[in-house]
BADOGU-13288 format. One line per 4 residues: number of its first residue (from 1); for each residue x, y, z of C-alpha. Coordinates in nm, 4 decimals. Each point is the difference from the previous one (the first is absolute). Example, Ala and Ser with C-alpha at 12.3 -4.5 7.8 and 13.67 -1.06 7.14 Angstrom:
BEGIN
1 = 1.2300/-0.4500/0.7800  0.1370/0.3440/-0.0660
! end
This chain:
BEGIN
1 = -0.0208/-2.5875/0.3842  -0.0210/-0.0901/0.3694  -0.2715/0.1520/0.2188  0.2425/0.2108/0.2114
5 = 0.1556/0.1554/-0.3082  -0.3408/0.0713/-0.1513  -0.1216/0.1651/0.3200  0.3052/0.2261/0.0382
9 = -0.0108/0.1200/-0.3586  -0.3703/0.0784/0.0332  0.0826/0.3078/0.2114  -0.0160/0.2609/-0.2764
13 = -0.1542/0.3402/-0.0352  -0.3587/0.0539/-0.1143  -0.0974/0.0476/-0.3620  -0.0471/0.3500/-0.1346
17 = -0.3041/-0.1162/-0.1958  -0.2861/-0.2016/0.1426  0.0457/-0.3768/-0.0484  -0.2699/-0.1546/-0.2164
21 = -0.1929/-0.3095/0.1072  0.2018/-0.3154/-0.0598  -0.1208/-0.3072/-0.1862  -0.0936/-0.2905/0.2246
25 = 0.3131/-0.1966/-0.0927  0.2447/0.2819/0.0781  0.0809/-0.1164/0.3505  0.2431/-0.2571/-0.1429
29 = 0.3614/0.1263/-0.0191  0.1321/-0.0950/-0.3428  0.3678/0.0640/-0.0775  0.1207/-0.0456/-0.3578
33 = 0.3816/-0.0021/0.0333  0.1835/-0.0368/0.3331  0.3791/-0.0005/0.0383  0.0987/-0.1459/0.3356
37 = 0.2318/-0.2337/0.1858  0.3325/0.0272/0.1817  0.2913/0.1192/-0.2139  -0.2267/0.0981/-0.2882
41 = 0.1704/0.2419/-0.2389  0.0362/0.1240/-0.3592  -0.3468/-0.0995/-0.1192  -0.1468/0.1739/-0.3037
45 = -0.3685/0.0557/-0.0825  -0.0305/0.1584/-0.3424  -0.2159/0.0470/-0.3116  -0.3267/-0.1218/0.1506
49 = -0.3576/0.1237/-0.0223  -0.1745/0.0200/0.3390  -0.3611/0.1078/-0.0360  -0.3611/-0.0143/0.1215
53 = 0.0694/-0.0632/0.3680  -0.3162/0.0611/0.2016  0.0681/-0.2046/0.3138  0.2400/0.0661/0.2883
57 = 0.3656/-0.0880/-0.0437  0.2958/0.1446/-0.1867  0.1165/-0.0665/-0.3511  0.3656/-0.0207/0.1138
61 = 0.1277/-0.0455/0.3558  0.3720/0.0062/0.0833  0.0443/-0.1667/0.3394  0.2928/-0.2189/0.1053
65 = 0.0485/-0.1651/0.3359  -0.1239/0.1073/0.3426  0.3138/0.2144/0.0440  0.1224/0.1003/-0.3451
69 = -0.1666/0.1192/-0.3178  0.0878/-0.1651/-0.3288  0.2816/0.2114/-0.1452  0.1039/0.1445/-0.3367
73 = -0.3282/-0.0861/-0.1732  -0.1091/0.1744/-0.3212  -0.3594/0.0768/-0.1024  -0.0046/0.1514/-0.3474
77 = -0.2021/0.0539/-0.3193  -0.3254/-0.1304/0.1453  -0.3463/0.1367/-0.0768  -0.2345/0.0342/0.2996
81 = -0.3556/0.1076/-0.0742  -0.3572/0.0001/0.1241  0.0249/-0.0664/0.3740  -0.2952/0.0879/0.2222
85 = -0.2324/0.1067/0.1433  0.1849/0.1907/0.2715  0.0851/-0.1918/0.3169  0.1629/0.1152/0.3240
89 = 0.2934/-0.2409/-0.0332  0.1411/-0.3188/-0.1532  -0.0587/0.0881/-0.3625  0.3315/0.1451/-0.1172
93 = 0.1367/-0.0558/-0.3460  0.3422/-0.0532/0.1632  0.1052/-0.0320/0.3622  0.3715/-0.0056/0.0795
97 = 0.0687/-0.1275/0.3539  -0.2279/0.0086/0.3033  0.0033/0.1755/0.3363  0.1599/-0.2840/0.1985
101 = 0.3133/0.0008/-0.2178  -0.0093/0.3683/-0.0956  0.3449/0.0652/0.1477  0.1500/-0.2465/-0.2494
105 = 0.1750/0.1129/-0.3181  -0.1846/-0.1014/-0.3154  0.1918/0.1497/-0.2939  -0.3135/-0.0612/-0.2095
109 = -0.0345/0.1885/-0.3293  -0.3484/0.0748/-0.1374  0.0452/0.1578/-0.3419  -0.1665/0.0614/-0.3362
113 = -0.3446/-0.1286/0.0996  -0.3359/0.1438/-0.1065  -0.2843/0.0351/0.2509  -0.3439/0.0848/-0.1425
117 = -0.3234/0.0273/0.1982  0.1587/-0.1615/0.3033  -0.2676/0.1065/0.2468  0.0088/-0.2778/0.2589
121 = 0.2339/0.1039/0.2809  0.0914/0.3475/0.1309  0.3578/-0.1113/-0.0734  0.0345/-0.1144/-0.3600
125 = 0.3632/-0.0881/0.0690  0.0818/-0.0404/0.3693  0.3671/-0.0088/0.1020  0.0688/-0.1338/0.3497
129 = 0.3770/-0.0452/0.0311  0.3313/0.1789/-0.0514  0.2065/0.0808/-0.3092  -0.2480/-0.0506/-0.2837
133 = -0.0342/0.1856/-0.3310  -0.3235/0.0846/-0.1844  0.0737/0.1657/-0.3358  -0.1201/0.0621/-0.3565
137 = -0.3552/-0.1217/0.0678  -0.3221/0.1567/-0.1272  -0.3148/0.0290/0.2121  -0.3119/0.0931/-0.2006
141 = -0.3465/0.0702/0.1406  0.0730/-0.2045/0.3121  -0.1465/0.0774/0.3415  0.2658/-0.0072/0.2704
145 = 0.3739/0.0545/0.0206  0.3455/-0.1461/-0.0155  0.0790/-0.0237/0.3713  0.3187/-0.0427/0.2030
149 = -0.2061/-0.1345/0.2888  0.2884/-0.1382/0.2071  0.3771/0.0063/-0.0355  0.2787/0.2402/-0.0890
153 = 0.2154/0.1095/-0.2936  -0.2584/-0.0428/-0.2746  0.0627/0.1527/-0.3431  -0.2957/0.1096/-0.2156
157 = 0.0901/0.1567/-0.3316  -0.1012/0.0344/-0.3624  -0.3626/-0.1024/0.0620  -0.3025/0.1513/-0.1766
161 = -0.3262/0.0493/0.1923  -0.2856/0.0941/-0.2330  -0.3364/0.0339/0.1725  -0.1980/0.1414/-0.2930
165 = -0.2372/0.1555/0.2544  -0.1241/-0.3308/0.1402  -0.1142/0.0134/0.3639  0.2468/-0.1228/0.2627
169 = 0.3087/-0.0129/-0.2202  0.3257/0.0649/0.1842  0.3764/-0.0116/-0.0265  0.2594/-0.0830/0.2674
173 = -0.0306/-0.0222/0.3802  0.2956/-0.0612/0.2337  0.0898/-0.0886/0.3572  0.3441/-0.0810/0.1427
177 = 0.3494/0.1297/-0.0634  0.2298/0.1096/-0.2826  -0.2289/-0.0372/-0.3014  0.0807/0.1619/-0.3360
181 = -0.2845/0.1135/-0.2294  0.1043/0.1544/-0.3302  -0.0759/0.0271/-0.3730  -0.3645/-0.0967/0.0553
185 = -0.2872/0.1544/-0.1978  -0.3451/0.0538/0.1561  -0.2976/0.1292/-0.2004  -0.3788/0.0038/0.0328
189 = -0.0070/-0.1685/0.3425  -0.3027/0.0707/0.2188  0.0950/-0.1599/0.3313  0.0842/0.1830/0.3223
193 = 0.1330/-0.1120/0.3380  0.1011/-0.3642/-0.0281  -0.0479/0.0292/-0.3778  0.1736/0.3322/-0.0671
197 = 0.2341/0.0253/-0.2971  0.2844/-0.0069/0.2547  -0.0614/-0.0604/0.3687  0.3046/0.0399/0.2262
201 = -0.2075/-0.1249/0.2861  0.0069/0.0307/0.3758  0.0739/-0.2942/0.2257  -0.1532/-0.1561/0.3068
205 = 0.3372/-0.1284/0.1288  0.3440/0.1592/-0.0219  0.3051/-0.2229/-0.0575  -0.1230/-0.3029/0.1929
209 = -0.3327/-0.1618/0.0712  -0.2373/-0.2569/-0.1410  0.1126/-0.1223/-0.3406  -0.3565/0.0416/-0.1256
213 = -0.0064/0.3716/0.0956  0.0614/0.3023/-0.2233  0.3636/0.0939/0.0620  0.0928/0.3668/-0.0101
217 = 0.1609/0.1397/-0.3151  0.3624/0.1090/0.0335  0.2255/0.1419/-0.2719  -0.2251/-0.0442/-0.3023
221 = 0.1477/0.1488/-0.3185  -0.2634/0.1210/-0.2482  0.1634/0.1531/-0.3071  -0.0675/0.0564/-0.3700
225 = -0.3616/-0.1097/-0.0157  -0.2765/0.1619/-0.2080  -0.3592/0.0490/0.1202  -0.2675/0.1147/-0.2458
229 = -0.3685/0.0666/0.0722  -0.0438/-0.2216/0.3031  -0.2586/0.0633/0.2713  0.2744/-0.0320/0.2645
233 = 0.3684/0.0046/-0.0849  0.2662/-0.0104/0.2743  -0.1549/-0.0633/0.3416  0.2013/-0.0240/0.3202
237 = -0.1193/-0.1791/0.3125  -0.3682/-0.0418/-0.0837  -0.0446/-0.2943/0.2379  0.1254/-0.1046/0.3448
241 = 0.1700/0.2110/0.2637  0.3736/0.0117/-0.0810  0.0962/0.2333/-0.2889  0.2898/-0.0749/-0.2371
245 = 0.3538/0.0981/0.0991  0.3096/0.1231/-0.1910  -0.1449/-0.0409/-0.3493  0.0755/0.1791/-0.3274
249 = -0.2459/0.1227/-0.2652  0.2007/0.1444/-0.2876  -0.0123/0.0616/-0.3746  -0.3631/-0.1040/-0.0443
253 = -0.2502/0.1579/-0.2399  -0.3502/0.0247/0.1507  -0.2944/0.1482/-0.1900  -0.3694/-0.0076/0.0841
257 = -0.3228/0.1930/0.0230  -0.1276/-0.1014/0.3436  0.1150/-0.0416/0.3573  0.3512/0.0441/0.1371
261 = 0.2708/-0.1145/-0.2391  0.2263/-0.0646/0.3015  -0.2244/-0.0997/0.2891  0.1615/-0.0358/0.3419
265 = -0.2914/-0.1591/0.1847  0.2386/-0.0477/0.2924  0.2978/0.2308/0.0260  0.3096/-0.2089/-0.0798
269 = 0.3189/0.0262/0.2025  0.2998/0.1441/-0.1852  -0.1520/-0.0317/-0.3463  0.2187/0.1467/-0.2747
273 = -0.1493/0.1532/-0.3170  0.2259/0.1033/-0.2899  -0.0317/0.0732/-0.3695  -0.3672/-0.0941/-0.0412
277 = -0.2375/0.1647/-0.2486  -0.3672/0.0480/0.0895  -0.2684/0.1323/-0.2317  -0.3344/0.0334/0.1796
281 = -0.2960/0.0926/-0.2200  -0.3731/0.0219/0.0674  -0.0616/-0.0282/0.3745  0.3369/-0.1656/0.0748
285 = 0.2721/0.1402/0.2257  0.3637/-0.0875/0.0560  -0.0952/-0.1104/0.3509  0.3238/0.0658/0.1917
289 = 0.2006/0.3086/0.0817  0.3666/-0.0483/-0.0876  0.2744/0.2172/-0.1552  -0.0645/0.0849/-0.3656
293 = 0.2922/-0.2110/-0.1199  -0.1394/-0.3073/0.1745  -0.3262/0.0102/-0.1977  -0.0091/0.2321/-0.3007
297 = -0.3521/0.1009/-0.0973  0.0256/0.0100/-0.3782  -0.1570/-0.1706/-0.3015  0.2250/-0.2960/-0.0910
301 = -0.1330/0.0098/-0.3581  -0.1011/-0.3636/-0.0130  -0.1138/-0.1180/-0.3411  -0.2146/-0.3085/-0.0731
305 = 0.1889/-0.2802/-0.1705  -0.2011/-0.3197/-0.0360  -0.1241/-0.1187/0.3404  0.2286/0.2359/0.1997
309 = 0.1153/0.3617/0.0186  0.3638/0.0941/-0.0499  0.1788/0.3290/0.0503  -0.0051/0.2156/-0.3109
313 = 0.2576/0.2306/-0.1537  0.0805/0.2926/0.2252  -0.1323/-0.1707/0.3125  0.1384/0.1404/0.3266
317 = 0.0526/-0.3638/0.1042  0.2912/-0.0355/-0.2434  0.3419/-0.0082/0.1677  -0.1291/0.1376/0.3315
321 = 0.0108/-0.3073/0.2254  0.1990/-0.0102/0.3232  0.2698/-0.2464/0.0968  -0.2574/-0.1957/0.2022
325 = -0.0365/-0.2083/-0.3178  0.3654/-0.0856/-0.0557  -0.0790/-0.3738/0.0121  -0.2738/0.0298/-0.2667
329 = 0.1865/-0.0808/-0.3227  -0.2917/-0.0311/-0.2452  -0.3648/0.1039/-0.0265  -0.3389/-0.1681/-0.0292
333 = 0.0636/-0.0589/-0.3727  0.3391/-0.1625/0.0538  0.1790/0.3061/-0.1355  0.3273/0.0961/0.1669
337 = 0.0106/0.2984/0.2330  0.3126/0.2039/-0.0602  0.1342/0.3131/0.1643  -0.2509/0.1807/0.2176
341 = -0.3110/-0.2189/0.0039  -0.3422/0.1176/-0.1124  -0.2737/0.0228/0.2621  -0.2635/-0.2734/-0.0081
345 = -0.0054/-0.3534/-0.1380  0.0786/0.1110/-0.3564  0.3420/0.1133/-0.1239  -0.0357/0.1983/-0.3222
349 = 0.2134/-0.1922/-0.2461  0.0354/-0.0893/-0.3657  0.1127/-0.3527/0.0918  -0.2156/-0.3018/-0.0776
353 = -0.2795/-0.0799/0.2448  0.0601/-0.3514/0.1338  -0.2816/-0.0155/0.2583  -0.3604/0.1190/-0.0106
357 = -0.3375/-0.0896/0.1532  -0.0620/-0.3675/-0.0734  -0.2844/-0.1418/-0.2054  -0.1316/-0.3553/-0.0365
361 = 0.2396/-0.0732/-0.2876  0.3016/0.0661/0.2262  -0.0853/-0.2631/0.2616  -0.1521/-0.3446/0.0388
365 = 0.0561/-0.3326/-0.1798  0.0339/0.1451/-0.3505  0.2347/0.2877/0.0859  0.3696/-0.0117/-0.0852
! end
């Protein structure tokens, strides 16, 4: 990585947990896999074990040329584990793109990977270009988030974020335009602010400015996600001066016992809420004042099922979704959504479950 590129990508937000002292040899930037070069495309990185990384550098870096990211690459069925201690930057499991080429289209797909104890970088997966997909991954006990740091039109769906109460665990954070976030499951996450379960963040530039800046969110679509027992669930505009614009939060199930379940740290512009279910218990509150149909305060009757909670029989989430989710054709389990969709990431169905939180046997060199 050239020095200019390294310097530009170093402009990231602070950690939400205090960085620990680094070993003496951690000043050396060590990359494991780098995809780069003009006209690079259709590379695949799959079924690997990446573990025990305690010096700066990423496990996987998708670059390209000085003007164009490598395109149509696939990163799948890899096991990432035991990264740390926490650093301010340059210790991602995966980085897709970089600020200088963040207006390029990547068409990268990151799918069916397992991340465990990935505590190095505030951004476990950092996306820095347009038109990428991150889906069907599982993040367990990992400090940090999946971040759309630069770029537009990202799709994030079918991912499981399981914090298990570990400090600093987070979910998804976005900047930029036209992102879709759906069918994701968030449980037991303790992070707030940069590390909230979902951070639809503020920006420090609007629709133009330095490529290394935080570009304002426009037209984010957040539908059919489930949030269970997180310290902070859906946050809006926690950082920087420009609140999100023209975004939709619909058909989500949010439960919790503390804080605001919907937390507008900065008042968004023209935010639309529809068909959500909130169930605040303990000291929690809904957090926003909207019409009753936009956020129904009612017990969704979630029932534990293995590592997740699904809607039970008689749940008010069944068949009560709005048409904001018309493009969502299945659920977090891979089960088809038919008719009026259920609220949340789970569609109550007797069909076979084809996706679930990943374990070590599902990924890595020995996996199918």
